[in-house]
Backbone of each chain as ProteinMPNN parsed JSONL, in Angstrom:
{"seq_chain_A": "EADIYQTPRYLVIGTGKKITLECSQTMGHDKMYWYQQDPGMELHLIHYSYGVNSTEKGDLSSESTVSRIRTEHFPLTLESARPSHTSQYLCASRGWRAGYTEAFFGQGTRLTVV", "coords_chain_A": {"N_chain_A": [[15.921, -33.213, 14.829], [13.283, -35.944, 13.91], [9.744, -34.878, 12.958], [8.0, -35.62, 14.07], [5.082, -37.387, 16.031], [4.806, -39.561, 18.54], [1.693, -40.312, 20.809], [-0.445, -41.841, 23.393], [3.239, -41.967, 24.939], [3.304, -43.996, 27.093], [1.653, -46.639, 28.036], [-1.011, -48.487, 30.029], [-3.518, -50.104, 30.692], [-6.511, -52.373, 30.759], [-7.69, -55.395, 30.71], [-9.293, -56.157, 27.55], [-10.532, -52.902, 26.858], [-11.049, -50.342, 25.168], [-8.912, -49.006, 22.887], [-6.755, -46.077, 21.351], [-3.968, -45.243, 19.616], [-2.338, -42.513, 18.993], [-1.094, -41.233, 15.7], [1.583, -38.315, 14.19], [2.625, -36.517, 11.528], [4.101, -33.948, 11.231], [5.373, -32.925, 8.452], [4.432, -33.657, 5.639], [4.702, -35.872, 4.241], [2.574, -38.561, 2.528], [3.192, -41.306, 3.15], [3.003, -43.481, 5.607], [4.026, -45.182, 8.101], [3.159, -47.792, 10.933], [4.502, -49.629, 13.326], [5.175, -53.531, 14.734], [7.448, -53.476, 18.146], [9.264, -55.99, 19.779], [10.636, -56.915, 22.469], [14.1, -58.017, 21.664], [13.311, -58.419, 19.271], [12.728, -57.792, 15.635], [11.681, -55.259, 13.499], [8.424, -54.986, 12.874], [5.907, -54.885, 11.111], [2.906, -53.937, 10.447], [0.835, -52.357, 9.365], [0.482, -50.061, 7.047], [0.198, -47.357, 4.686], [-0.598, -45.234, 1.938], [-1.123, -42.083, 1.8], [-4.18, -40.193, 1.498], [-6.858, -41.999, 2.954], [-6.238, -44.02, 2.01], [-5.77, -47.848, 2.886], [-3.101, -49.948, 4.144], [-2.304, -53.374, 5.037], [-0.312, -55.576, 6.406], [3.727, -56.899, 7.041], [2.983, -58.397, 8.94], [0.308, -60.115, 9.977], [-2.486, -58.531, 13.03], [-4.615, -57.62, 15.29], [-5.962, -54.997, 15.163], [-7.208, -52.216, 13.551], [-6.723, -48.942, 10.89], [-6.555, -46.451, 10.032], [-6.992, -43.109, 7.405], [-7.522, -40.356, 7.068], [-6.856, -38.14, 6.768], [-3.437, -36.528, 6.681], [-1.727, -35.352, 8.211], [-2.685, -37.774, 9.779], [-1.84, -40.724, 11.493], [-4.317, -43.299, 13.182], [-3.731, -45.697, 14.9], [-6.765, -48.595, 16.714], [-7.073, -50.384, 18.422], [-9.968, -52.271, 19.661], [-10.774, -54.413, 21.232], [-8.51, -54.801, 23.903], [-5.766, -57.518, 24.222], [-4.18, -59.453, 26.552], [-2.068, -60.384, 24.626], [-1.501, -58.239, 23.117], [0.543, -56.717, 23.692], [2.986, -54.449, 23.893], [5.892, -52.204, 21.832], [4.961, -49.931, 20.797], [5.339, -48.607, 16.844], [5.017, -45.711, 14.207], [5.49, -44.098, 12.46], [6.856, -41.768, 8.792], [7.457, -41.133, 5.69], [9.72, -39.558, 3.528], [11.339, -37.3, 1.089], [14.692, -37.109, 1.344], [17.902, -35.47, 0.879], [17.741, -36.637, -1.28], [17.255, -39.603, -1.802], [14.846, -41.679, -0.798], [13.925, -41.671, 3.37], [12.792, -43.028, 5.842], [11.468, -41.731, 8.921], [10.911, -41.883, 12.091], [8.676, -42.232, 15.077], [8.364, -41.901, 19.152], [7.315, -44.443, 19.588], [5.124, -45.892, 21.341], [4.713, -47.365, 24.843], [2.238, -50.374, 24.792], [0.895, -51.667, 27.601], [-0.729, -54.154, 28.49], [-2.755, -55.523, 31.356]], "CA_chain_A": [[14.803, -34.24, 15.581], [11.945, -35.611, 13.364], [8.104, -33.901, 13.433], [5.724, -36.748, 14.327], [4.573, -38.123, 17.282], [2.939, -40.887, 19.234], [0.668, -40.246, 21.779], [0.709, -41.588, 24.134], [4.361, -42.739, 25.169], [3.439, -45.016, 28.044], [-0.115, -46.848, 28.778], [-0.885, -49.579, 30.797], [-4.574, -50.54, 30.378], [-7.335, -53.428, 31.174], [-7.964, -56.345, 29.029], [-11.4, -55.998, 27.478], [-10.041, -51.717, 26.42], [-11.259, -50.295, 23.383], [-7.084, -48.076, 22.49], [-6.475, -45.72, 20.06], [-2.551, -44.666, 20.212], [-2.499, -41.482, 18.258], [0.367, -40.358, 15.713], [0.887, -37.854, 13.317], [3.708, -35.562, 11.336], [3.807, -32.293, 10.523], [5.956, -33.438, 7.443], [3.387, -33.844, 4.731], [4.413, -36.895, 4.087], [2.298, -39.293, 2.146], [3.288, -42.908, 3.283], [3.453, -43.543, 6.669], [3.337, -46.923, 8.207], [2.461, -48.945, 12.334], [5.447, -51.597, 13.424], [5.4, -53.732, 16.466], [8.741, -53.662, 17.541], [9.024, -56.297, 20.194], [12.135, -56.603, 23.096], [15.63, -58.225, 20.86], [13.092, -58.962, 17.417], [12.786, -57.22, 14.826], [10.798, -54.31, 14.385], [7.33, -55.663, 12.255], [5.102, -54.048, 9.738], [1.716, -54.42, 11.043], [-0.204, -51.743, 8.948], [0.933, -48.431, 6.268], [-0.335, -45.861, 3.932], [0.086, -44.134, 0.894], [-1.881, -41.057, 1.761], [-5.319, -39.703, 2.786], [-7.928, -43.104, 2.053], [-5.464, -45.741, 1.811], [-4.574, -47.871, 3.894], [-3.589, -51.725, 3.937], [-2.569, -54.894, 6.226], [1.094, -55.399, 6.323], [3.647, -58.341, 6.613], [2.569, -59.579, 10.824], [-1.574, -60.017, 11.093], [-2.836, -57.532, 13.838], [-6.304, -57.166, 15.162], [-5.726, -53.154, 15.551], [-7.208, -51.412, 12.332], [-5.919, -48.501, 11.153], [-7.309, -44.372, 9.428], [-6.207, -41.591, 7.856], [-8.226, -39.362, 7.311], [-6.116, -36.685, 6.897], [-2.785, -36.56, 5.914], [-0.937, -35.868, 8.935], [-2.882, -38.261, 10.912], [-2.351, -41.967, 11.597], [-4.194, -43.435, 14.515], [-4.116, -47.111, 15.227], [-7.126, -48.677, 16.813], [-8.256, -52.114, 19.597], [-10.991, -52.566, 19.7], [-11.137, -54.875, 22.166], [-7.072, -55.059, 24.284], [-5.312, -57.899, 25.301], [-2.805, -59.423, 26.883], [-1.061, -61.075, 23.815], [-1.324, -56.984, 22.552], [1.509, -56.283, 24.922], [4.659, -54.182, 23.004], [6.273, -50.597, 21.745], [3.828, -50.07, 18.765], [6.36, -47.066, 16.156], [4.525, -45.455, 13.587], [6.903, -43.859, 11.047], [6.552, -41.989, 8.511], [8.719, -41.338, 4.332], [9.743, -38.897, 2.888], [12.421, -37.25, 0.611], [15.446, -36.428, 2.337], [18.77, -35.867, 0.218], [18.6, -37.23, -2.917], [17.36, -40.718, -1.039], [14.069, -40.999, 0.126], [14.198, -41.816, 4.517], [12.197, -43.327, 7.284], [10.687, -41.115, 9.997], [9.747, -42.885, 13.47], [7.989, -40.747, 16.49], [9.328, -42.92, 19.911], [7.288, -44.693, 20.358], [4.254, -45.705, 22.478], [5.031, -49.071, 24.848], [1.255, -50.391, 25.739], [0.772, -52.36, 28.364], [-2.652, -55.131, 28.832], [-2.729, -56.718, 31.659]], "C_chain_A": [[13.058, -33.925, 14.81], [10.435, -34.892, 13.734], [6.743, -34.885, 13.232], [6.564, -37.145, 15.513], [3.464, -38.421, 17.352], [2.313, -40.106, 20.601], [-0.477, -41.612, 22.058], [2.136, -42.352, 24.531], [4.633, -44.606, 26.335], [2.035, -45.671, 28.11], [0.068, -48.55, 29.123], [-2.435, -49.78, 31.065], [-5.557, -52.704, 30.429], [-7.378, -54.388, 29.835], [-9.709, -56.061, 29.116], [-11.602, -54.607, 26.358], [-10.668, -51.841, 25.175], [-9.374, -48.76, 23.609], [-7.429, -47.596, 21.226], [-4.926, -45.233, 21.062], [-2.488, -44.208, 18.744], [-1.49, -40.959, 17.36], [-0.068, -39.085, 14.792], [2.229, -36.645, 13.539], [3.465, -35.438, 10.797], [5.064, -31.934, 9.376], [5.688, -33.032, 6.015], [3.514, -34.765, 3.863], [3.412, -38.12, 3.355], [2.062, -40.656, 2.253], [3.544, -42.781, 4.545], [3.084, -44.978, 7.524], [3.305, -47.542, 9.921], [4.075, -50.21, 11.488], [5.726, -51.877, 15.283], [6.52, -53.979, 16.522], [8.583, -54.818, 19.601], [10.141, -56.162, 21.219], [13.252, -57.809, 22.36], [15.294, -59.279, 19.394], [13.143, -57.503, 16.883], [11.489, -56.446, 14.614], [9.192, -54.898, 12.751], [6.104, -55.362, 11.533], [3.982, -54.498, 9.962], [0.554, -53.18, 10.179], [0.838, -50.532, 8.304], [0.03, -47.716, 4.796], [0.423, -45.128, 3.136], [-0.659, -43.122, 0.441], [-3.183, -42.161, 2.433], [-6.075, -41.053, 1.908], [-7.441, -43.81, 1.73], [-5.053, -45.597, 3.079], [-4.704, -49.905, 3.503], [-2.414, -52.206, 5.1], [-1.042, -55.353, 5.573], [1.631, -56.609, 6.385], [3.272, -59.366, 8.663], [0.811, -59.119, 10.898], [-1.768, -59.182, 12.077], [-3.56, -57.826, 13.348], [-6.075, -55.343, 14.993], [-6.577, -52.835, 14.302], [-6.9, -49.862, 12.811], [-6.547, -47.735, 10.482], [-6.736, -43.783, 8.807], [-7.568, -41.166, 6.538], [-7.368, -37.748, 7.043], [-4.46, -36.747, 6.456], [-1.694, -36.923, 7.459], [-0.791, -37.375, 9.955], [-2.588, -39.462, 11.136], [-2.794, -42.99, 12.384], [-4.863, -45.15, 14.186], [-5.271, -47.277, 16.225], [-7.075, -50.208, 17.305], [-8.813, -52.126, 19.69], [-11.581, -53.037, 21.223], [-9.366, -55.743, 22.903], [-6.826, -56.099, 24.828], [-3.988, -58.163, 25.409], [-1.746, -59.026, 26.007], [-0.803, -59.583, 22.778], [0.203, -55.794, 23.25], [2.337, -56.063, 24.07], [5.029, -52.948, 22.887], [5.915, -50.957, 20.37], [5.201, -48.829, 18.628], [5.91, -46.748, 14.948], [6.037, -44.165, 12.89], [5.996, -43.274, 9.243], [7.602, -42.164, 6.786], [8.9, -40.989, 3.589], [11.443, -38.729, 2.23], [13.986, -36.29, 1.294], [17.379, -36.527, 1.879], [19.566, -36.581, -0.254], [18.158, -38.95, -2.705], [16.07, -40.387, 0.626], [14.083, -42.324, 2.655], [12.661, -42.098, 4.792], [11.734, -42.948, 8.809], [10.412, -41.909, 11.583], [10.034, -41.862, 14.491], [9.11, -42.145, 17.469], [9.174, -43.446, 20.783], [6.129, -45.237, 21.606], [4.302, -47.978, 22.976], [3.039, -49.122, 25.868], [1.554, -51.793, 26.45], [0.032, -52.534, 28.606], [-2.816, -55.817, 29.593], [-4.475, -56.865, 32.162]], "O_chain_A": [[12.226, -33.018, 14.824], [10.208, -34.43, 14.852], [5.604, -34.982, 12.776], [7.741, -37.229, 15.865], [2.308, -38.213, 16.985], [2.955, -39.223, 21.17], [-1.137, -42.198, 21.2], [2.045, -43.57, 24.375], [5.388, -45.577, 26.378], [1.174, -44.811, 28.296], [0.834, -49.428, 28.726], [-2.541, -49.417, 32.236], [-5.098, -53.814, 30.161], [-7.207, -54.247, 28.624], [-10.647, -55.896, 29.896], [-12.331, -54.686, 25.369], [-10.838, -52.785, 24.403], [-9.15, -47.909, 24.47], [-8.045, -48.146, 20.313], [-4.715, -45.007, 22.254], [-2.534, -44.876, 17.712], [-0.768, -40.141, 17.931], [-1.217, -38.716, 14.55], [2.708, -36.111, 14.54], [2.845, -35.991, 9.889], [5.639, -30.846, 9.403], [6.408, -32.312, 5.324], [2.815, -34.812, 2.851], [3.718, -39.077, 4.066], [1.118, -41.243, 1.725], [4.381, -41.917, 4.807], [2.032, -45.615, 7.498], [4.243, -48.262, 9.578], [4.446, -50.852, 10.506], [6.083, -51.266, 16.29], [7.082, -54.537, 15.579], [7.881, -54.344, 20.495], [10.819, -55.17, 20.954], [12.898, -58.871, 22.871], [15.94, -60.116, 18.764], [13.46, -56.45, 17.436], [10.445, -56.699, 15.215], [9.628, -55.076, 11.614], [5.242, -56.206, 11.777], [3.882, -55.689, 9.671], [-0.626, -53.262, 10.521], [1.819, -50.131, 8.931], [-0.928, -48.261, 4.25], [1.513, -44.578, 3.291], [-0.962, -42.957, -0.741], [-3.393, -43.232, 3.002], [-5.999, -41.218, 0.69], [-8.029, -44.585, 0.977], [-4.582, -44.772, 3.863], [-5.534, -50.686, 3.038], [-1.809, -51.443, 5.852], [-0.805, -55.421, 4.367], [0.933, -57.572, 6.068], [3.369, -60.49, 9.157], [0.246, -58.232, 11.539], [-0.621, -58.746, 12.178], [-3.801, -58.162, 12.189], [-6.437, -55.114, 13.839], [-6.554, -53.968, 13.822], [-6.804, -49.395, 13.946], [-7.526, -48.353, 10.063], [-5.619, -43.578, 9.283], [-8.15, -41.662, 5.574], [-7.602, -36.558, 7.255], [-4.494, -37.317, 5.366], [-1.143, -37.971, 7.798], [0.156, -37.915, 10.527], [-3.718, -39.869, 10.866], [-1.931, -43.852, 12.548], [-5.85, -45.6, 13.605], [-5.281, -46.286, 16.954], [-7.04, -51.125, 16.485], [-8.639, -51.531, 20.754], [-12.351, -52.495, 22.016], [-9.028, -56.883, 22.583], [-7.353, -56.225, 25.934], [-3.005, -57.651, 24.872], [-0.915, -58.123, 26.107], [-0.058, -59.676, 21.803], [0.543, -54.612, 23.183], [2.706, -56.987, 23.345], [4.599, -52.248, 23.805], [6.236, -51.687, 19.432], [5.842, -48.304, 19.539], [6.373, -47.576, 14.164], [7.183, -43.777, 13.116], [5.084, -43.851, 8.65], [8.357, -43.128, 6.655], [8.541, -41.564, 2.562], [12.418, -39.428, 2.506], [14.108, -35.099, 1.578], [18.098, -37.392, 2.378], [20.718, -37.008, -0.181], [18.752, -39.688, -3.492], [16.028, -39.821, 1.719], [14.263, -43.533, 2.8], [11.665, -41.63, 4.239], [11.663, -43.777, 9.717], [9.347, -42.498, 11.769], [10.952, -41.08, 14.738], [9.993, -42.897, 17.056], [9.697, -43.519, 21.895], [6.372, -44.93, 22.773], [4.147, -49.037, 22.368], [2.63, -48.495, 26.845], [2.224, -52.733, 26.024], [-0.614, -51.604, 29.089], [-3.08, -56.957, 29.212], [-4.915, -57.944, 32.559]]}, "seq_chain_B": "QKEVEQDPGPLSVPEGAIVSLNCTYSNSAFQYFMWYRQYSRKGPELLMYTYSSGNKEDGRFTAQVDKSSKYISLFIRDSQPSDSATYLCAMNAGGTSYGKLTFGQGTILTVHP", "coords_chain_B": {"N_chain_B": [[12.019, -69.297, 7.52], [13.981, -66.326, 8.033], [13.747, -63.225, 6.505], [15.5, -61.092, 6.795], [18.585, -61.696, 8.916], [19.909, -60.929, 11.611], [23.526, -60.04, 13.284], [26.275, -59.663, 15.665], [24.294, -60.724, 18.409], [24.002, -59.387, 21.71], [26.343, -56.693, 21.978], [29.411, -56.041, 24.015], [31.884, -54.091, 24.097], [34.976, -51.888, 24.548], [36.516, -48.413, 24.992], [37.383, -47.18, 22.815], [37.571, -49.499, 20.281], [37.218, -51.257, 17.816], [33.983, -51.401, 16.042], [31.813, -54.411, 14.738], [28.886, -54.308, 12.701], [26.445, -57.488, 11.445], [24.646, -57.988, 8.615], [23.449, -60.851, 7.095], [21.06, -61.659, 4.328], [17.981, -62.475, 2.302], [16.517, -62.054, 0.155], [17.035, -61.228, -3.432], [15.397, -59.151, -4.22], [16.212, -56.426, -2.426], [17.076, -52.972, -2.361], [17.724, -51.109, -1.404], [19.759, -50.614, 1.241], [20.196, -49.674, 4.896], [21.343, -49.283, 8.065], [19.705, -48.637, 11.533], [19.753, -46.106, 14.229], [19.056, -47.072, 16.967], [17.713, -45.563, 20.812], [17.33, -45.969, 24.262], [14.065, -46.513, 24.789], [13.784, -44.279, 22.885], [12.734, -43.707, 19.611], [13.554, -45.333, 16.384], [16.773, -43.789, 14.253], [17.551, -42.584, 11.517], [20.808, -43.633, 10.499], [23.472, -44.372, 8.33], [22.85, -45.064, 4.448], [22.197, -46.925, 1.644], [22.975, -47.287, -1.104], [22.618, -50.193, -3.623], [25.411, -52.465, -4.15], [28.456, -51.665, -2.058], [30.995, -49.087, -1.327], [30.006, -47.067, 2.213], [31.23, -43.95, 3.526], [30.885, -42.239, 6.737], [31.756, -40.651, 8.795], [33.553, -42.461, 12.018], [31.949, -44.511, 10.582], [31.037, -46.961, 8.726], [29.335, -48.843, 6.146], [28.806, -51.084, 4.412], [28.414, -53.25, 1.352], [27.325, -55.957, 0.025], [25.603, -57.531, -2.535], [26.303, -59.705, -4.336], [26.156, -61.329, -2.044], [25.0, -61.411, -0.683], [24.895, -59.78, 2.09], [25.483, -57.516, 3.643], [27.221, -54.823, 6.674], [27.81, -52.654, 9.085], [31.011, -50.797, 9.79], [31.918, -50.055, 12.848], [34.436, -47.431, 14.198], [36.508, -46.346, 16.403], [34.712, -46.347, 18.852], [32.581, -44.857, 20.854], [31.544, -43.868, 24.186], [28.748, -42.778, 23.749], [27.838, -44.597, 21.461], [26.516, -46.342, 22.904], [23.597, -48.755, 22.425], [21.328, -49.996, 20.374], [21.38, -51.411, 16.368], [19.841, -51.839, 14.133], [19.576, -53.259, 10.851], [18.062, -52.423, 8.321], [16.068, -53.83, 5.15], [14.827, -52.011, 1.988], [12.811, -52.514, -1.269], [12.706, -51.498, -2.742], [10.468, -49.547, -5.534], [7.138, -50.606, -6.103], [6.752, -51.83, -3.425], [5.903, -49.556, -1.81], [7.963, -48.421, 0.065], [8.258, -50.572, 1.765], [10.358, -51.594, 5.014], [12.015, -54.063, 6.289], [13.306, -55.18, 8.406], [16.483, -56.915, 10.936], [16.471, -58.13, 13.554], [18.221, -56.356, 15.471], [21.849, -55.155, 17.273], [22.115, -54.981, 20.78], [24.198, -52.284, 21.209], [26.821, -51.809, 23.642], [28.868, -49.546, 24.744], [31.875, -49.799, 27.031], [33.357, -46.672, 28.688]], "CA_chain_B": [[13.177, -68.334, 7.344], [13.74, -65.218, 8.388], [14.56, -62.798, 5.782], [17.347, -60.607, 6.614], [18.961, -62.026, 10.07], [21.13, -59.406, 12.854], [24.364, -60.445, 14.641], [25.985, -60.128, 16.534], [23.451, -61.273, 19.452], [24.476, -58.581, 22.544], [28.211, -56.864, 21.32], [30.193, -55.324, 25.205], [33.491, -53.106, 24.223], [35.34, -51.017, 25.569], [35.997, -47.132, 24.19], [38.373, -47.114, 21.156], [36.942, -50.502, 20.224], [35.885, -51.764, 16.326], [33.314, -52.298, 16.162], [31.276, -54.802, 13.31], [27.511, -55.905, 12.967], [26.303, -57.536, 9.67], [23.257, -59.11, 8.144], [22.159, -61.526, 5.388], [19.189, -61.451, 4.019], [17.784, -63.877, 1.432], [15.511, -60.901, -0.535], [17.385, -60.583, -3.621], [15.285, -57.831, -4.485], [16.437, -55.5, -1.496], [18.179, -52.759, -2.665], [18.678, -50.457, -0.422], [19.899, -50.464, 2.762], [19.807, -48.894, 5.944], [21.25, -49.208, 8.927], [19.335, -47.484, 11.992], [20.318, -46.643, 15.679], [18.203, -46.565, 18.523], [18.59, -44.638, 21.687], [16.568, -46.724, 24.687], [13.499, -45.193, 25.503], [13.191, -44.112, 21.528], [12.74, -43.795, 18.084], [15.28, -45.262, 14.987], [16.987, -42.922, 13.679], [18.72, -43.572, 10.202], [22.176, -43.942, 10.528], [23.798, -45.097, 7.483], [21.966, -45.061, 3.496], [23.125, -47.19, 1.182], [21.644, -47.863, -2.582], [23.195, -51.424, -4.19], [26.874, -52.32, -4.226], [29.701, -50.628, -2.311], [31.054, -49.263, 0.433], [29.967, -46.327, 2.402], [31.417, -43.803, 4.664], [30.923, -41.268, 7.041], [32.286, -39.978, 9.98], [33.856, -43.098, 12.222], [30.94, -44.599, 10.124], [31.383, -47.088, 7.356], [28.288, -49.385, 5.888], [29.378, -51.941, 3.066], [27.166, -54.13, 1.119], [27.971, -56.714, -0.306], [24.802, -58.067, -3.049], [26.612, -61.181, -4.664], [26.98, -62.551, -0.715], [23.469, -60.409, 0.315], [25.585, -59.54, 2.889], [24.798, -55.614, 4.632], [28.376, -54.729, 6.94], [27.866, -51.746, 9.902], [32.205, -50.485, 11.306], [32.635, -48.111, 14.259], [35.466, -47.174, 14.083], [37.252, -45.276, 17.593], [34.164, -46.198, 19.161], [32.37, -44.028, 21.598], [30.382, -44.688, 25.274], [27.56, -42.783, 23.374], [27.804, -45.008, 20.4], [25.736, -47.406, 22.867], [22.482, -48.276, 21.212], [20.151, -51.46, 19.588], [21.553, -51.364, 15.691], [18.78, -52.332, 13.257], [19.533, -52.736, 9.779], [17.128, -52.132, 7.597], [16.461, -53.621, 3.949], [13.931, -51.718, 0.467], [13.386, -53.636, -2.454], [11.677, -49.925, -3.609], [9.618, -50.047, -6.861], [5.895, -51.153, -5.176], [6.907, -51.284, -2.069], [5.469, -48.824, -0.739], [8.732, -48.275, 0.995], [7.846, -51.114, 3.218], [11.917, -51.833, 5.6], [12.634, -55.075, 5.982], [14.438, -55.519, 9.715], [16.762, -57.027, 11.614], [16.525, -58.443, 14.677], [19.032, -54.995, 16.532], [21.93, -55.78, 18.394], [22.22, -54.29, 21.377], [26.207, -52.596, 22.123], [27.424, -51.166, 25.144], [30.474, -49.356, 24.405], [32.751, -49.138, 28.247], [34.255, -45.952, 29.844]], "C_chain_B": [[13.142, -66.854, 7.748], [14.294, -64.942, 7.098], [15.65, -61.749, 5.842], [17.434, -60.759, 8.665], [19.953, -61.205, 10.431], [22.497, -60.153, 13.153], [25.152, -59.857, 14.607], [24.768, -60.124, 17.399], [24.235, -59.214, 20.158], [25.534, -58.109, 22.097], [28.89, -55.704, 23.226], [31.386, -55.039, 24.663], [33.957, -52.271, 24.691], [35.944, -49.694, 23.899], [37.918, -47.305, 23.337], [38.536, -47.959, 20.068], [36.49, -50.018, 18.961], [35.276, -52.555, 16.842], [32.707, -52.789, 14.419], [29.916, -55.096, 13.41], [27.425, -56.052, 11.228], [25.207, -58.58, 9.885], [23.396, -59.647, 7.222], [21.409, -61.29, 4.901], [19.053, -62.176, 2.534], [16.513, -63.122, 0.201], [16.268, -60.989, -2.021], [16.755, -58.748, -4.561], [15.325, -56.675, -3.678], [17.202, -55.314, -2.345], [19.153, -51.374, -2.7], [18.357, -50.913, 0.752], [20.369, -49.751, 3.386], [20.367, -49.252, 7.138], [20.61, -47.781, 9.835], [19.367, -47.717, 13.686], [18.947, -46.432, 16.498], [18.184, -46.874, 20.206], [17.812, -45.457, 22.612], [15.928, -46.119, 24.757], [12.894, -44.056, 24.137], [13.786, -44.173, 20.492], [13.971, -44.019, 17.362], [15.186, -44.629, 14.713], [18.188, -43.335, 12.313], [20.086, -43.313, 10.549], [23.133, -43.751, 9.311], [22.186, -45.337, 5.843], [23.056, -45.452, 2.632], [22.08, -47.979, -0.578], [22.815, -49.076, -3.104], [24.268, -51.88, -3.874], [27.356, -51.391, -3.073], [29.564, -50.288, -1.211], [30.168, -47.823, 0.883], [30.317, -45.159, 3.987], [31.529, -42.536, 5.45], [31.457, -40.645, 8.732], [33.538, -40.863, 10.85], [32.83, -44.562, 11.86], [30.808, -45.809, 9.425], [29.895, -48.705, 7.137], [29.302, -50.008, 4.421], [28.268, -53.186, 3.138], [27.764, -54.745, -0.647], [26.428, -57.022, -1.822], [25.072, -59.882, -3.553], [26.593, -62.715, -3.742], [25.465, -61.856, -0.089], [23.977, -60.814, 1.696], [25.794, -57.882, 3.321], [26.442, -55.615, 6.331], [28.23, -53.101, 7.899], [29.076, -51.677, 10.361], [31.581, -49.314, 11.395], [34.106, -47.943, 14.754], [36.128, -45.985, 15.472], [35.784, -44.919, 18.318], [33.484, -45.794, 21.354], [31.113, -44.64, 22.896], [29.105, -44.048, 24.336], [26.777, -43.351, 21.825], [26.432, -46.512, 21.077], [24.085, -47.333, 22.775], [21.781, -49.221, 20.716], [20.608, -50.785, 18.529], [20.576, -52.136, 15.125], [19.789, -51.925, 12.066], [19.028, -53.599, 8.931], [16.969, -51.926, 5.624], [14.669, -52.802, 2.59], [14.285, -52.613, -0.478], [13.156, -52.018, -3.718], [11.269, -50.339, -4.724], [7.801, -49.633, -5.889], [6.149, -51.7, -4.322], [6.451, -51.106, -1.265], [7.0, -48.259, 0.139], [8.789, -48.708, 2.459], [9.861, -51.377, 3.089], [11.288, -52.945, 6.484], [13.523, -55.385, 7.397], [14.597, -56.115, 10.148], [16.459, -57.935, 12.519], [17.501, -57.448, 15.711], [20.49, -56.376, 16.752], [22.476, -54.139, 19.589], [24.085, -54.046, 21.86], [26.238, -50.709, 22.847], [28.928, -50.618, 24.551], [30.588, -48.001, 26.077], [33.812, -48.083, 28.187], [36.266, -47.096, 29.58]], "O_chain_B": [[12.047, -66.292, 7.722], [15.018, -65.724, 6.481], [16.544, -61.628, 5.004], [16.7, -60.201, 9.48], [20.8, -60.791, 9.64], [22.192, -61.34, 13.272], [25.238, -59.195, 13.573], [24.002, -59.258, 16.975], [24.693, -58.278, 19.502], [26.16, -59.033, 21.577], [28.552, -54.52, 23.24], [32.146, -55.999, 24.784], [33.237, -51.674, 25.492], [35.894, -49.82, 22.676], [39.114, -47.489, 23.559], [39.242, -47.686, 19.098], [35.796, -49.03, 18.724], [35.393, -53.572, 17.525], [32.872, -52.179, 13.362], [29.59, -56.049, 14.117], [27.87, -55.41, 10.276], [24.934, -59.462, 10.699], [23.51, -58.949, 6.215], [20.915, -60.217, 5.248], [20.015, -62.357, 1.787], [15.766, -63.833, -0.47], [15.888, -59.818, -2.009], [17.307, -57.803, -5.124], [14.561, -55.775, -4.026], [17.861, -56.11, -3.015], [20.144, -50.868, -3.225], [17.332, -51.386, 1.243], [21.104, -48.938, 2.826], [19.439, -49.914, 7.604], [20.696, -46.595, 9.517], [19.169, -48.749, 14.326], [18.061, -45.582, 16.415], [18.487, -47.924, 20.772], [17.158, -46.14, 21.823], [16.294, -44.946, 24.837], [11.949, -43.274, 24.24], [14.942, -44.528, 20.266], [15.033, -43.403, 17.452], [14.068, -44.139, 14.559], [19.187, -44.05, 12.237], [20.118, -42.219, 11.114], [23.683, -42.653, 9.397], [21.009, -45.63, 6.054], [24.191, -44.984, 2.553], [21.131, -48.707, -0.867], [23.986, -48.748, -2.918], [24.258, -51.676, -2.66], [26.762, -50.315, -2.996], [28.772, -50.607, -0.323], [29.563, -47.339, -0.074], [29.885, -45.365, 5.121], [32.24, -41.667, 4.945], [30.618, -40.234, 9.533], [34.643, -40.35, 10.675], [32.852, -45.537, 12.611], [29.583, -45.798, 9.548], [29.685, -49.447, 8.096], [30.167, -49.469, 3.732], [27.647, -53.775, 4.023], [28.237, -54.328, -1.704], [26.415, -55.84, -2.168], [24.405, -60.883, -3.292], [26.745, -63.918, -3.955], [25.122, -62.002, 1.084], [23.653, -61.822, 2.323], [26.818, -57.406, 2.831], [26.454, -56.673, 6.96], [28.661, -52.194, 7.187], [29.131, -52.291, 11.427], [31.094, -48.353, 10.8], [34.626, -48.46, 15.742], [36.096, -44.775, 15.246], [35.448, -43.745, 18.481], [33.799, -46.231, 22.46], [30.195, -45.445, 22.735], [28.277, -44.932, 24.114], [25.776, -42.932, 21.244], [25.765, -47.287, 20.392], [23.399, -46.326, 22.955], [21.061, -48.255, 20.464], [20.622, -49.573, 18.747], [20.412, -53.235, 15.653], [20.522, -50.937, 12.014], [19.216, -54.794, 8.704], [17.296, -50.981, 4.906], [13.573, -53.361, 2.646], [15.318, -53.256, -0.669], [13.38, -51.744, -4.897], [11.6, -51.47, -5.08], [7.51, -48.619, -5.255], [5.376, -52.656, -4.39], [6.31, -51.75, -0.226], [6.7, -47.481, 1.044], [9.039, -48.174, 3.539], [10.567, -51.395, 2.08], [10.309, -52.807, 7.218], [14.598, -55.943, 7.176], [13.585, -56.744, 10.459], [15.996, -58.895, 11.903], [17.513, -57.849, 16.875], [20.479, -57.597, 16.595], [22.901, -53.002, 19.384], [24.895, -54.798, 22.404], [25.965, -49.517, 22.711], [29.833, -51.28, 24.042], [30.188, -46.875, 26.376], [34.944, -48.33, 27.771], [37.229, -46.826, 30.299]]}, "name": "protein", "num_of_chains": 2, "seq": "EADIYQTPRYLVIGTGKKITLECSQTMGHDKMYWYQQDPGMELHLIHYSYGVNSTEKGDLSSESTVSRIRTEHFPLTLESARPSHTSQYLCASRGWRAGYTEAFFGQGTRLTVVQKEVEQDPGPLSVPEGAIVSLNCTYSNSAFQYFMWYRQYSRKGPELLMYTYSSGNKEDGRFTAQVDKSSKYISLFIRDSQPSDSATYLCAMNAGGTSYGKLTFGQGTILTVHP"}
């Protein structure tokens, strides 16, 4: 099992609240990613980082922000949650394994905004 | 138009069946092709990885890539109830893409005893 952890696993929160989804990995990977996944839909990249102090927006527009102060930590923040933010958020890191690079995923945070 | 289209839709097969999952893509820059398996309430896990065109076999699983047709497939032989999961194809252009993956929408597979 991959050493990448997301907390919380499930979160139900009211509209307008500020939330931070945590993601940590112990594999020393430089590249980390946040994907958004809705039922029956593909994973959409919303943020990525290729090292400390580097963050970029992904292909899907998102109102969230991220930071990368330490290699192992890549939190995602929503300043003011809305029902449209209800989704599953998956964190991943990418590193070498047996001659190729592999993306390792956390178990996800299922967010419901009411 | 989506960069990656995955079919079929939800699939229900009896134990022992051969399963075929497919994706087509439009971006000719994609060089790395993956299949991920995602169990309910879990994150995706890498199942198969292929670089460029060709076949790769791992136990009951075979991945095929045809870059000329922009088409990839995953075959599962002797399917088992434990194979019940969502299967996602994913692709990457390599180079300066920073490892970003583009996913298909997934196929939910149910294998019933």
